[in-house]
C-alpha positions in Angstrom: 0.0 0.0 0.0 1.3 3.5 -0.8 1.5 5.8 2.1 -0.7 8.9 2.3 2.2 11.3 2.2 3.3 10.0 -1.1 -0.2 9.9 -2.5 -0.9 13.6 -1.7 1.7 14.6 -4.3 0.2 12.4 -7.0 -3.4 13.8 -6.8 -3.2 16.7 -9.2 -1.5 14.6 -11.9 -3.9 11.7 -11.4 -7.0 14.0 -11.5 -5.8 15.9 -14.6 -4.9 12.6 -16.3 -8.3 11.0 -15.9 -10.1 14.1 -16.9 -7.9 14.3 -20.0 -9.9 11.3 -21.3 -13.4 12.6 -20.5 -15.4 14.8 -18.1 -16.3 12.8 -14.9 -18.2 13.3 -11.6 -16.2 13.3 -8.4 -17.1 9.7 -7.5 -16.1 8.5 -11.0 -12.8 10.4 -10.8 -12.0 8.5 -7.6 -13.1 5.1 -9.0 -11.1 5.7 -12.3 -7.9 6.6 -10.4 -8.3 3.5 -8.2 -9.0 1.3 -11.2 -6.2 2.7 -13.4 -3.7 2.4 -10.5 -4.6 -1.2 -9.8 -6.0 -0.2 -6.5 -2.7 1.4 -5.3 -4.1 5.0 -5.3 -7.3 5.6 -3.5 -8.7 9.0 -2.7 -11.7 9.4 -0.4 -14.3 11.8 -1.6 -13.6 13.9 1.6 -10.0 14.3 0.3 -10.9 14.6 -3.4 -13.5 17.4 -3.4 -11.2 20.0 -1.8 -8.6 19.2 -4.4 -11.2 19.5 -7.2 -12.4 22.9 -5.8 -8.8 24.1 -5.6 -8.0 23.0 -9.1 -11.2 24.7 -10.3 -10.2 27.9 -8.6 -6.9 27.8 -10.5 -8.8 27.5 -13.7 -7.5 24.0 -14.5 -11.0 22.4 -14.6 -14.6 23.4 -14.4 -17.4 21.7 -12.5 -21.0 22.0 -13.7 -24.0 20.8 -11.9 -26.0 18.1 -13.7 -29.1 16.2 -12.7 -28.8 12.4 -13.1 -31.5 10.0 -14.2 -32.4 9.4 -10.5 -33.0 13.2 -10.0 -29.9 13.7 -7.9 -27.7 16.7 -8.7 -23.9 16.2 -9.0 -21.0 18.1 -10.4 -19.3 16.9 -13.5 -15.7 18.1 -13.9 -14.2 19.0 -17.3 -10.5 19.7 -18.0 -9.9 23.2 -19.2 -7.1 24.3 -21.6 -5.1 25.7 -18.6 -5.3 22.3 -16.9 -4.3 20.6 -20.1 -1.3 22.8 -20.3 -0.3 21.7 -16.8 -0.2 18.0 -17.7 3.1 18.1 -19.7 5.1 19.9 -16.9 3.6 17.7 -14.2 4.4 14.5 -16.1 7.9 15.7 -16.8 8.4 16.5 -13.1 7.2 13.1 -12.0 9.3 11.4 -14.7 12.4 13.2 -13.3 11.5 12.2 -9.8 11.1 8.5 -10.9 14.4 8.6 -12.6 16.1 10.1 -9.6 14.5 7.6 -7.2 15.6 4.7 -9.4 19.2 5.9 -9.2 19.2 6.8 -5.5 17.1 4.0 -4.1 18.0 1.4 -6.7 14.3 0.9 -7.4 13.6 -0.7 -10.8 10.0 0.7 -11.1 9.3 3.8 -9.2 
């Protein structure tokens, strides 16, 4: 299991990456991250929503209220151009970190 301290730094990249594929609701973002990481990354909704609001305030994504088939309202988050621009530098930064950790910690797959 990956420790919480390490996961905190992965959240922005993980959220932007899943939203790059399609707009999603908060619960779906959480499930997609968990699924795509093979269960290694899990974000509770209580931790995820403050991140989504912060990213929305930065202009990286936009949340819009929708009414589902069951009549419940929920926010659907869409990646904005500014958020899309953040993906390349974030990916490069994480790639550099992985390379450095492989050298320092002698880890094959960081």
